[in-house]
Every structure is written in structure tokens, then in C-alpha cells.
BAFI-3210 file (N, C-alpha, C; in Angstrom, 3 decimals, decimal comma, padded with zeros to 6 digits):
// residues 175
n [1|2|3|4|5|6|7|8|9|10|11|12|13|14|15|16|17|18|19|20|21|22|23|24|25|26|27|28|29|30|31|32|33|34|35|36|37|38|39|40|41|42|43|44|45|46|47|48|49|50|51|52|53|54|55|56|57|58|59|60|61|62|63|64|65|66|67|68|69|70|71|72|73|74|75|76|77|78|79|80|81|82|83|84|85|86|87|88|89|90|91|92|93|94|95|96|97|98|99|100|101|102|103|104|105|106|107|108|109|110|111|112|113|114|115|116|117|118|119|120|121|122|123|124|125|126|127|128|129|130|131|132|133|134|135|136|137|138|139|140|141|142|143|144|145|146|147|148|149|150|151|152|153|154|155|156|157|158|159|160|161|162|163|164|165|166|167|168|169|170|171|172|173|174|175]
n.u [-006,661|-003,459|-001,719|-003,439|-004,322|-004,324|-001,364|-001,192|-002,711|-001,281|001,098|000,147|-000,369|002,183|003,723|004,061|002,229|002,309|000,076|000,070|002,451|003,046|003,011|000,476|000,205|-002,625|-004,281|-006,187|-008,154|-008,261|-009,293|-011,913|-012,933|-012,875|-014,419|-016,862|-017,472|-017,489|-018,907|-017,675|-015,448|-013,395|-010,941|-008,418|-005,397|-003,045|000,364|003,806|006,255|006,939|008,745|011,866|012,118|009,980|010,366|010,576|012,466|014,873|014,882|012,427|010,840|008,124|006,632|007,739|007,048|004,317|003,068|003,950|003,187|003,935|004,638|005,815|004,220|001,964|-001,009|-002,354|-003,520|-005,284|-004,050|-004,571|-003,967|-002,171|-000,954|-002,139|-003,771|-006,660|-008,440|-007,897|-009,035|-010,034|-009,900|-008,114|-007,730|-010,607|-011,617|-012,897|-010,994|-011,137|-011,515|-009,514|-006,573|-004,524|-001,723|-001,750|-002,768|-000,849|001,424|003,457|004,995|007,691|008,335|008,677|008,176|008,505|007,605|006,935|009,457|011,885|012,681|011,078|009,523|010,965|009,805|007,552|006,801|008,849|009,694|007,418|006,201|004,786|006,414|007,855|006,205|005,574|005,923|004,138|002,197|001,264|000,043|-002,175|-001,871|-001,072|001,231|000,076|-002,271|-001,028|000,586|-001,418|-002,689|-000,511|-000,167|-002,618|-002,193|-000,108|-001,433|-003,348|-001,724|-000,839|-003,190|-002,985|-000,725|-001,771|-003,805|-002,178|-000,816|-002,936|-003,833|-001,565|-001,612|-004,082|-003,573|-001,589|-003,118|-004,740|-003,152]
n.v [016,096|016,548|014,330|012,159|012,205|010,903|009,832|010,954|013,327|014,610|015,070|016,773|019,070|019,973|020,159|020,109|017,511|014,084|014,075|016,543|016,959|014,860|013,363|011,584|008,646|007,117|004,099|002,515|001,115|002,485|004,865|004,109|003,206|005,507|007,325|005,997|006,282|009,082|010,216|011,724|012,761|014,394|014,356|013,658|013,869|013,742|013,759|014,829|013,765|016,100|016,064|014,576|012,092|010,702|009,925|007,524|004,427|001,853|000,001|-001,114|-002,497|-003,288|-001,251|000,969|000,379|000,128|002,169|004,649|006,624|006,682|009,334|010,092|010,832|010,187|008,925|010,963|012,078|015,048|018,224|020,885|024,477|025,193|022,795|020,764|017,545|016,812|015,507|015,956|016,924|018,864|017,052|015,120|012,626|012,477|010,326|006,989|004,269|001,944|003,069|004,812|005,740|003,047|003,440|005,267|003,804|001,889|003,329|003,968|001,947|000,820|-000,263|-002,647|-004,303|-006,870|-006,995|-005,873|-003,817|-004,329|-002,018|000,939|003,630|006,912|009,881|009,952|011,604|010,564|011,551|012,411|010,173|008,287|007,362|004,261|003,477|002,174|002,981|001,786|000,799|003,150|004,239|002,605|000,384|-002,811|-005,275|-007,466|-006,445|-004,399|-006,033|-007,272|-005,085|-004,264|-006,313|-006,089|-003,558|-004,055|-005,800|-004,149|-002,243|-003,843|-003,932|-001,368|-001,715|-003,558|-001,841|000,116|-001,397|-002,315|000,142|000,842|-001,271|-000,691|001,786|000,996|-000,653|001,237|002,552]
n.w [010,363|008,914|008,754|008,418|005,785|002,493|000,710|-001,934|-001,663|000,267|-001,143|-003,219|-001,827|-001,241|-003,521|-007,211|-008,793|-010,125|-011,793|-012,766|-014,078|-015,862|-019,077|-020,111|-021,661|-023,414|-023,970|-026,651|-025,345|-022,858|-023,750|-024,624|-022,260|-020,692|-022,198|-022,226|-019,506|-018,973|-021,009|-022,999|-025,577|-025,938|-024,532|-025,178|-027,115|-029,859|-029,613|-029,917|-027,683|-025,071|-023,051|-022,791|-021,549|-022,335|-024,841|-027,605|-027,308|-027,838|-025,843|-025,155|-027,340|-027,948|-026,731|-028,151|-030,770|-030,631|-029,320|-030,455|-033,317|-036,859|-037,336|-034,960|-032,861|-030,073|-028,419|-025,932|-022,722|-022,573|-021,303|-019,080|-019,651|-017,505|-017,011|-015,648|-015,562|-017,430|-015,962|-013,289|-010,237|-007,341|-005,230|-006,162|-008,682|-010,824|-011,993|-011,530|-010,201|-011,841|-014,274|-014,866|-016,781|-017,760|-017,343|-015,261|-013,218|-012,801|-012,024|-009,157|-010,133|-012,101|-015,466|-018,240|-021,426|-020,589|-017,875|-014,505|-012,998|-010,289|-008,971|-008,048|-010,069|-010,195|-008,480|-006,736|-003,581|-001,345|001,079|002,334|003,391|006,143|009,255|008,954|006,907|003,630|000,256|-001,718|-000,024|001,062|-001,097|-001,382|-002,989|-004,708|-005,740|-007,229|-008,437|-010,036|-011,711|-013,185|-014,502|-015,950|-017,745|-019,124|-020,210|-022,022|-023,759|-024,792|-026,029|-028,044|-029,595|-030,648|-032,390|-034,219|-035,284|-036,509|-038,387|-040,023|-041,029|-042,548|-044,497|-045,663|-046,871|-048,725|-050,354|-051,423|-053,220]
ca.u [-005,207|-002,719|-001,080|-004,396|-004,610|-003,627|-000,171|-001,297|-003,201|-000,142|001,977|-000,453|-000,247|003,582|004,408|003,252|001,988|002,497|-000,997|000,370|003,755|003,206|002,355|-000,029|-000,291|-003,836|-004,573|-007,604|-009,011|-008,420|-010,151|-013,177|-013,428|-013,124|-015,466|-018,127|-017,819|-017,631|-019,756|-016,894|-014,420|-012,426|-009,990|-007,046|-004,777|-001,872|001,425|005,159|006,709|007,583|009,746|012,660|012,019|008,831|010,710|010,670|013,783|014,971|014,846|011,060|010,358|006,696|006,211|008,136|006,331|002,841|002,575|004,323|002,759|005,129|005,065|006,483|003,240|001,274|-002,222|-002,073|-004,534|-005,087|-003,642|-004,989|-002,823|-001,143|-000,277|-003,004|-004,426|-008,042|-009,326|-007,479|-009,889|-009,505|-009,553|-007,267|-008,304|-011,960|-012,032|-012,675|-009,752|-011,303|-011,663|-008,290|-005,620|-003,609|-000,467|-001,912|-003,049|000,402|002,447|004,795|005,804|008,357|008,103|008,915|007,315|008,735|007,006|007,286|010,768|011,907|012,734|009,957|009,866|011,153|008,752|006,653|007,535|009,160|009,871|006,085|005,743|004,813|007,478|007,577|005,218|006,088|005,269|003,033|001,191|000,728|-000,778|-003,202|-001,676|-000,403|001,935|-000,738|-003,052|-000,175|000,967|-002,617|-002,728|000,626|-000,603|-003,736|-001,559|000,566|-002,427|-004,011|-000,646|-000,823|-004,235|-002,466|000,167|-002,650|-004,411|-001,213|-000,527|-004,057|-003,783|-000,480|-002,222|-005,182|-002,877|-000,964|-004,175|-005,375|-002,275]
ca.v [016,113|016,250|013,013|011,136|012,356|009,957|010,326|011,867|014,659|015,337|015,470|017,935|020,324|020,404|020,316|019,665|016,155|013,401|014,412|017,836|016,918|013,815|013,249|010,252|007,907|006,385|003,089|002,574|000,641|003,598|005,929|003,461|003,178|006,898|007,840|005,410|006,848|010,568|010,571|012,728|012,257|015,499|014,329|013,196|014,388|013,089|014,779|014,332|014,017|017,373|015,604|013,560|010,838|009,892|009,539|006,031|003,922|000,478|-000,905|-001,747|-002,489|-003,319|000,098|001,901|000,135|000,118|003,480|005,759|006,494|007,029|010,748|010,355|011,249|009,180|009,465|011,368|012,818|016,489|018,864|022,232|025,335|025,165|021,521|019,674|016,555|017,243|014,771|016,261|017,741|019,301|015,918|014,138|012,177|012,422|008,988|005,825|003,445|000,993|003,796|005,533|005,082|001,910|003,958|005,878|002,735|001,134|004,285|004,268|000,813|000,967|-001,559|-002,721|-005,286|-008,085|-007,049|-004,826|-003,835|-004,477|-000,702|001,824|004,764|008,020|010,901|010,092|012,174|009,679|012,347|012,534|008,877|008,242|006,455|002,786|003,237|001,932|003,769|001,065|000,719|004,518|004,501|001,704|-000,414|-004,030|-005,724|-008,339|-005,553|-003,827|-006,938|-007,468|-003,832|-004,274|-007,318|-005,429|-002,537|-004,479|-006,264|-002,965|-001,724|-004,782|-003,451|-000,244|-002,226|-003,981|-000,775|000,787|-002,326|-002,356|001,366|000,742|-002,108|000,025|002,741|000,357|-001,124|002,347|003,116]
ca.w [010,592|007,707|008,755|008,024|004,438|001,564|000,145|-003,116|-001,272|000,924|-002,236|-003,889|-000,887|-001,104|-004,764|-008,377|-008,754|-011,383|-012,651|-013,315|-014,717|-016,744|-020,364|-019,900|-022,875|-023,209|-024,990|-027,188|-024,250|-021,915|-024,463|-024,640|-020,802|-020,143|-022,967|-021,690|-018,147|-018,997|-022,204|-023,690|-026,409|-026,130|-023,527|-025,548|-028,364|-030,346|-029,432|-029,785|-026,264|-024,686|-022,133|-023,455|-020,915|-022,941|-026,220|-027,775|-027,333|-028,293|-024,646|-025,072|-028,773|-028,001|-026,472|-029,217|-032,030|-030,522|-028,815|-031,256|-034,707|-037,706|-037,242|-033,650|-031,909|-029,423|-027,813|-024,560|-022,104|-022,680|-020,081|-019,060|-019,751|-016,412|-016,997|-014,892|-016,331|-017,537|-014,982|-011,957|-009,513|-006,070|-004,382|-006,954|-009,997|-010,823|-012,539|-010,602|-010,458|-012,996|-015,527|-015,009|-017,744|-017,173|-016,764|-013,985|-012,257|-012,522|-011,377|-009,508|-010,659|-013,376|-016,193|-019,651|-021,986|-019,828|-016,605|-013,616|-012,428|-008,944|-008,449|-008,394|-010,763|-009,276|-008,585|-005,518|-002,506|-000,254|002,377|002,979|003,965|007,597|009,732|008,781|005,803|002,363|-000,865|-002,202|001,020|001,166|-002,291|-001,344|-004,185|-004,531|-006,932|-008,071|-009,342|-010,954|-012,752|-014,065|-015,325|-016,883|-018,720|-019,868|-020,972|-023,249|-024,658|-025,498|-026,932|-029,179|-030,452|-031,454|-033,443|-035,162|-035,996|-037,348|-039,500|-040,819|-041,780|-043,633|-045,549|-046,322|-047,579|-049,777|-051,246|-052,072|-054,248]
c.u [-004,446|-002,160|-002,063|-004,720|-003,812|-002,337|-000,255|-001,858|-002,126|000,843|001,429|-000,398|001,155|004,272|003,458|003,289|002,266|001,298|-000,866|001,586|003,902|002,441|001,842|-000,528|-001,614|-003,970|-005,923|-008,538|-009,312|-009,431|-011,600|-013,768|-013,733|-014,252|-016,914|-018,499|-018,218|-018,565|-019,129|-015,942|-013,311|-011,355|-008,577|-006,660|-003,632|-000,758|002,800|005,518|007,336|008,865|010,621|012,568|010,809|009,179|010,883|012,191|013,767|014,922|013,430|010,446|008,775|006,002|006,466|007,243|004,783|002,280|002,743|003,791|004,029|005,620|005,649|005,498|002,620|000,061|-001,984|-003,304|-004,179|-004,742|-004,202|-003,754|-001,834|-000,587|-001,065|-003,621|-006,007|-008,942|-008,833|-008,417|-009,324|-009,198|-008,661|-007,991|-009,837|-012,508|-011,947|-011,522|-010,054|-011,525|-010,324|-007,365|-004,821|-002,303|-000,611|-002,184|-001,766|001,447|002,328|005,686|006,425|008,350|008,610|008,040|007,411|008,063|007,355|008,755|010,835|012,099|011,521|010,380|010,107|009,901|007,931|007,502|007,746|009,325|008,493|005,475|005,823|005,839|007,007|006,638|005,969|005,328|004,070|001,822|000,482|-000,172|-001,918|-003,110|-001,119|000,184|001,017|-001,589|-002,211|000,300|-000,248|-002,779|-001,666|000,308|-001,570|-003,113|-000,820|-000,350|-003,080|-003,005|-000,603|-002,013|-003,730|-001,558|-000,705|-003,402|-003,474|-000,907|-001,726|-004,229|-002,722|-001,013|-003,230|-004,643|-002,233|-001,952|-004,804|-004,436|-002,040]
c.v [015,741|014,929|011,890|011,186|011,307|010,631|011,321|013,163|015,370|015,895|016,767|019,229|020,781|020,680|019,913|018,168|015,496|013,727|015,845|017,903|015,932|013,882|011,753|009,692|007,145|005,384|003,279|002,005|001,724|004,570|005,361|003,530|004,598|007,567|007,323|006,015|008,291|011,085|011,702|012,092|013,289|015,529|013,878|013,834|013,451|014,178|014,049|014,656|015,439|017,016|014,438|012,174|010,008|009,567|008,048|005,591|002,412|-000,515|-001,588|-001,670|-002,542|-002,004|000,992|001,717|000,217|001,370|004,628|005,453|006,910|008,451|011,116|010,739|009,968|009,717|009,732|012,050|014,283|017,032|020,308|023,172|025,341|023,813|020,417|018,788|017,053|016,542|015,003|017,261|018,124|018,162|014,852|013,823|011,980|011,145|007,979|004,957|002,508|001,647|004,592|004,960|004,062|002,442|004,632|004,889|002,017|002,017|004,131|003,019|001,220|-000,349|-001,498|-003,879|-006,605|-008,191|-005,864|-005,005|-003,952|-003,176|000,051|003,081|005,905|008,948|011,089|010,721|011,382|010,303|012,585|011,218|008,865|007,241|004,982|002,469|003,130|002,689|003,040|000,972|002,092|004,932|003,549|000,747|-001,857|-004,483|-006,595|-007,472|-004,940|-004,748|-007,215|-006,310|-003,765|-005,251|-006,773|-004,310|-002,957|-005,298|-005,261|-002,255|-002,620|-004,350|-002,257|-000,729|-002,808|-002,968|-000,094|-000,111|-002,309|-001,025|001,416|-000,135|-001,441|001,006|002,097|-000,098|000,105|002,913|002,097]
c.w [009,226|007,615|008,371|006,552|003,559|001,058|-001,007|-002,729|-000,496|-000,137|-002,930|-003,136|-000,879|-002,475|-006,024|-008,428|-010,093|-012,354|-013,275|-014,239|-015,875|-018,009|-020,438|-021,256|-022,541|-024,351|-025,560|-026,093|-023,196|-022,519|-024,327|-023,167|-020,368|-020,931|-022,458|-020,309|-018,126|-020,014|-022,960|-024,604|-026,652|-025,049|-023,920|-026,914|-028,748|-030,266|-029,478|-028,356|-026,147|-023,838|-022,724|-022,826|-021,501|-024,360|-026,344|-027,800|-027,627|-027,122|-024,600|-026,531|-028,846|-027,743|-027,680|-030,397|-031,906|-030,064|-029,727|-032,818|-035,524|-037,612|-035,828|-032,568|-031,193|-028,671|-026,417|-024,000|-022,285|-021,335|-020,271|-019,282|-018,652|-016,234|-016,316|-015,972|-016,350|-016,451|-013,581|-011,364|-008,149|-005,192|-005,025|-008,263|-009,839|-011,433|-011,521|-011,087|-011,625|-014,293|-015,863|-016,104|-016,996|-016,640|-015,436|-012,895|-011,836|-011,820|-009,906|-009,920|-011,960|-014,107|-017,582|-020,194|-021,210|-018,445|-015,679|-013,097|-010,977|-008,258|-008,875|-009,236|-009,889|-009,479|-007,391|-004,388|-001,308|001,172|003,007|003,557|005,533|008,030|009,577|007,558|004,438|001,328|-001,368|-001,277|001,070|000,060|-002,387|-002,629|-003,788|-005,846|-007,756|-008,981|-010,358|-012,098|-013,745|-015,065|-016,332|-018,094|-019,710|-020,732|-022,232|-024,286|-025,452|-026,365|-028,241|-030,186|-031,263|-032,678|-034,580|-035,999|-036,949|-038,595|-040,470|-041,655|-042,816|-044,751|-046,327|-047,222|-048,874|-050,869|-052,008|-053,200|-055,274]
res [m|v|d|e|e|p|l|c|m|r|c|a|q|c|r|r|t|c|c|q|l|s|e|v|y|v|t|l|g|d|v|q|r|i|a|a|h|t|h|r|s|d|f|h|d|y|a|i|p|d|n|p|v|y|l|p|d|d|d|d|p|a|w|r|d|g|v|f|r|p|d|g|t|r|r|v|l|r|r|r|p|q|g|d|c|v|f|l|g|p|g|g|c|t|l|p|m|d|v|r|p|l|l|c|r|i|y|p|y|d|f|d|e|h|g|l|r|s|e|l|a|p|g|c|p|l|e|l|l|r|p|g|e|g|l|i|e|a|l|y|m|n|r|t|d|a|e|a|w|h|e|q|l|y|e|e|i|g|w|e|r|g|e|l|a|a|a|v|c|d|e|r|e|a|t]
***
């Protein structure tokens, strides 16, 4: 029965999903976890955001300075020509939860470097929720896990900042 299917599967049957529409940034930690699980390294690229919503802004300096390289690109999961994430399969994400990119685990919580916001990010099909069902419940999520993933995300973004700083120092030493 359709009503028994998880929300993400109901969404996929009705429209394009976040896995088909989003440009998913992956941290160095995400890359390491995914590579160890899949034994692949061809699942990410560096790209300038196609969608203006992903452009850096001054509202979250840690994100802006840690995620984006000087040329305006950032590391993202590759997408197939039709837009699907390379890890989207017929039943949803082919990666186990503990391997998925931190952004995928956190969504639909909206956030900045200070923490999770009280309002959820737009995009999930609220019209597909069962009567009396909340979005977080329908996604089998909880705020405590999302807060831990958020903390891990910004820790790993900090690694990016360290890597970029080291590259700049190396470049200066070479000249």
C-alpha cells in the first residue's frame, strides 16, 4: 500500500527529489567515508554552483571560507546527466546512513555555523505527509542526531580551511 511507503519513496513517485535537484557539498570526511565504503574515488567533482541558492554569502563566514575555494568552486557529489545523484538507486540512496554526506543526513534541517534553525528548509513534500504526521517523524529523524551531524559538519569544514591555508603557505614558500 502506498501509504506504508517512507516519505522519500512517496516523494520520488510524485516529483523530482532532493537527490535529483541538489548540488551536494561533500567534506573531506564525507569523501573518506564514501571511498572506504564504495572503494571508489570518482564520485565527486569541484564545481561553481549552478543554483544561486548555493552561492557563498556573508551570513555564514565559516561555510563561505571553508567550503569554497578561491576560484569559487566547492567539492560536490557528481550527478548523472539527468541530474540524479550518483548514489541514487531505485529504492533511494544506496549509501548507508553513517556513510552518507553530512548534508544529506541533516536535511531538511536548515542551519548555519551557530546551529540548527527552528524552521526547516523548504523542499520536502509536506502534502504527502499522513494526517497528524510531522516531517521529521516521517523521515525517521531526530534533532539530537541532526545536531551531532551539524557539529561534525562544521568540524570537517574546519579541516577544509586548514587545508586551504596550508596550500596558500606552501605556494608562498615556493615563490
